[in-house]
N, C-alpha and C positions, 0 to 999 in steps of 0.2 A: 466539607471533614473528610466526609467519604475519601474521597481521595489520596487527601495527604496520609489516612489512616491507609487505605487499599496499597501503598503508592511507600510504607513507611521501610518495611524490608529490601525493597527494591537496590539491586546493586547496579550504577549505572558505571557503562566503558566510553571512559571517555574521548578515546585513541581522538575519534573524525571529531571531533568538534574542539576538541585544545590545537586543533594542527589551519592555518592556512596557507590558500594557494598562493607562494608569491609568483613574480614571474619578470623577475630579473633575466633567468637564463632565455634560453631560445625554447628550451621544452617545459620550462616552470619545478615547480620543484618542495615539496610540501618543507614548512615553516610550525614550527613546532613554541604557538601561547602559548605563556605562563595563566596559570590559572587563576593568582590572586594579580598578576595584571586589572587594568580598568577595559582591555577586550577580551579579556580571558573569560573576568565575572560577566560581562554582554550576551555572550559564547555560551554559557550554560546556564545565563538569562533566560537567553532564547531557545534553548534547548527542551528547559523546561517548564515553556511557558506552551501557550495550546498551541500556538502559530509556528511553535518545529515541523518540519518534517520529515518525518520517518518512513522508513521500512514495513517497519510494522505495524502502521496506521491503515485501514483498508481506503480502496476507492469510495468517490465522492455516493452519497445514493441515487443521482440520477443517473451515475455509467451504471448502479450495477441493473441498477431498474429493468437500464433498455440491453442487456446485457438478460439477462431474466425472461426481457421478453422473447425477444429472440429461439429462446430454450421452446419457449413454448408455446411461440408459433410452427414451432417447426414440428415436435409435439403431434400438435392441431392437425397438420397438416399430414402428418403417416400416420394419424386416427382415422381424419377425412376417405385418404386415399385406398385406407383398408377400405374399410364401410363400403365406397366405390367398388371393388375389384377384391372380393374375400382374395382370391388368387397371389394377388402384391402379400408381396413378405415386408411389414416396418418391420424398420429398426430407431427406439424413441432413443431420446435422447435422456434418460435416467442421470445420471449422474453431470454436476457440472463443476465438483471441487472448487469450489469463490474463483471462476474464470475472469468473472470481474478487476477479481483484484489482484490477479497475473497480467490479465491484457492492461490495464490501465497502470503498472510497473512498463 
């Protein structure tokens, strides 16, 4: 119920959902699918299900953890290097800007 309430006022753009890739020509072309046809209804149902993959989604948790671990390891190395040699000027990565999500796509 929370998901339905949350998405109640959302307006969707079905341009990419209702297009099918036709391969009758050597380069292929987009074929518009009628939203009331069986194929169109299936495409819309798949888009609204949790199975649909969109660019708005995040990377899987295991991949985000790996990326965050790399950043933490790099920062730990910089700190240890600075503790060993106080003349060393460390550069810490304090930003990540959702790097895992950008790299995943």
